C-alpha positions in Angstrom: -4.6 -110.7 -50.2 -6.4 -112.7 -47.6 -9.9 -111.8 -46.4 -11.7 -114.5 -44.5 -15.0 -114.4 -42.6 -15.3 -117.7 -40.7 -16.8 -119.3 -37.7 -13.6 -121.3 -36.9 -10.8 -120.0 -34.7 -7.5 -119.0 -36.3 -3.8 -119.6 -35.5 -2.0 -116.2 -35.3 1.4 -117.8 -35.5 0.5 -119.9 -38.5 -1.0 -116.9 -40.3 2.1 -114.8 -39.7 4.4 -117.6 -40.8 2.3 -118.1 -44.0 2.6 -114.4 -44.8 6.4 -114.4 -44.3 7.0 -117.7 -46.1 9.6 -117.3 -48.9 9.6 -113.5 -48.6 12.7 -111.4 -48.0 11.1 -108.1 -49.0 9.1 -107.6 -45.7 10.8 -105.3 -43.2 7.8 -105.1 -40.8 5.0 -107.4 -40.0 2.3 -105.9 -37.7 -0.4 -108.0 -36.1 -3.5 -107.1 -34.2 -5.6 -109.7 -32.5 -9.0 -108.6 -31.1 -10.4 -110.7 -28.3 -13.9 -111.0 -26.8 -13.9 -109.1 -23.4 -15.5 -110.4 -20.4 -19.0 -108.9 -20.1 -20.8 -108.1 -16.9 -24.1 -109.8 -17.8 -22.7 -113.0 -19.4 -19.7 -114.6 -21.0 -20.9 -114.9 -24.6 -21.2 -112.6 -27.6 -22.9 -113.5 -30.8 -21.7 -112.0 -34.1 -23.9 -112.2 -37.2 -23.1 -111.0 -40.7 -24.5 -111.0 -44.2 -22.5 -113.5 -46.3 -21.2 -112.0 -49.5 -21.8 -108.4 -48.4 -19.4 -108.8 -45.5 -16.5 -110.2 -47.6 -17.0 -107.4 -50.2 -16.8 -104.8 -47.4 -13.6 -106.3 -46.0 -12.1 -106.5 -49.4 -12.8 -102.8 -50.0 -11.2 -101.9 -46.6 -8.1 -104.1 -47.6 -7.9 -102.4 -51.1 -8.1 -98.9 -49.5 -5.3 -99.7 -47.1 -3.2 -101.0 -50.0 -3.9 -97.8 -52.0 -2.7 -95.6 -49.1 0.4 -97.5 -47.9 3.1 -99.6 -49.6 2.1 -103.0 -48.3 3.6 -106.3 -49.4 0.7 -108.2 -48.0 -2.4 -107.9 -45.8 -4.6 -110.4 -44.0 -8.0 -109.8 -42.4 -9.7 -112.7 -40.6 -13.0 -112.0 -38.8 -15.1 -114.6 -37.0 -18.8 -114.8 -36.5 -21.1 -116.9 -34.4 -21.2 -117.5 -30.7 -17.9 -116.5 -29.0 -17.0 -116.9 -25.4 -15.0 -114.3 -23.3 -11.3 -114.6 -24.2 -12.0 -115.9 -27.7 -10.2 -114.5 -30.7 -12.5 -112.5 -32.8 -10.4 -110.6 -35.4 -6.9 -110.8 -36.9 -5.3 -108.1 -39.0 -1.8 -108.6 -40.4 0.0 -106.0 -42.5 3.4 -106.4 -44.1 5.5 -103.6 -45.5 9.2 -102.7 -46.1 9.0 -100.3 -43.2 7.2 -100.3 -39.8 5.4 -97.0 -40.1 3.3 -98.1 -43.1 2.6 -101.5 -41.5 1.4 -99.9 -38.2 -0.7 -97.2 -39.8 -2.3 -99.6 -42.2 -3.2 -102.0 -39.4 -4.7 -99.2 -37.4 -6.7 -97.9 -40.4 -8.1 -101.3 -41.1 -9.2 -101.8 -37.5 -10.8 -98.4 -37.4 -12.8 -99.2 -40.5 -13.7 -102.8 -39.4 -15.1 -101.3 -36.2 -17.5 -99.0 -38.0 -17.9 -100.1 -41.6 -17.8 -103.9 -41.6 -21.4 -105.3 -41.7 -21.3 -107.3 -38.5 -24.1 -107.2 -35.9 -23.0 -107.9 -32.3 -25.2 -109.2 -29.5 -23.9 -109.4 -25.9 -25.4 -112.0 -23.6 -28.0 -110.4 -21.4 -27.6 -107.0 -23.2 -29.2 -107.4 -26.6 -27.9 -105.9 -29.8 -24.9 -103.4 -29.4 -25.2 -100.0 -31.0 -22.3 -98.4 -32.9 -20.1 -96.3 -30.6 -19.4 -92.6 -31.3 -15.7 -93.1 -30.5 -15.5 -95.5 -33.5 -17.0 -92.9 -35.8 -14.6 -90.3 -34.4 -11.6 -92.5 -35.1 -12.5 -92.6 -38.8 -12.3 -88.9 -39.2 -8.5 -88.8 -39.0 -8.3 -91.0 -42.1 -10.3 -88.6 -44.4 
């Protein structure tokens, strides 16, 4: 298991290679990389979090995904701090013997990260961003 909350950028290829290293039991490795979109009122977003609480929340999401699907491994990396448009913000990797489990687990993790991970987002020129109803709606299918 790998759950990291960090200010530094990450290398998607290196993280994928690390997950696969020495493993022949992985039949599917799914990756999702979230990026900061260009915003109309500025080019920067600031993400804040509560250290300790955030890592626990991400570990709980990871554990729930592992309980639902047969995963060989899972990696969640989420950044915080000031991020420019185009910057990588989140990486989710799921490894499984079969693609369906890997795809579904990655989607589940992202749905829960969007609505249950304790991050606060502020867009340049906009102020703090409220939760979106669409993110809450996405969670309903997992219950």
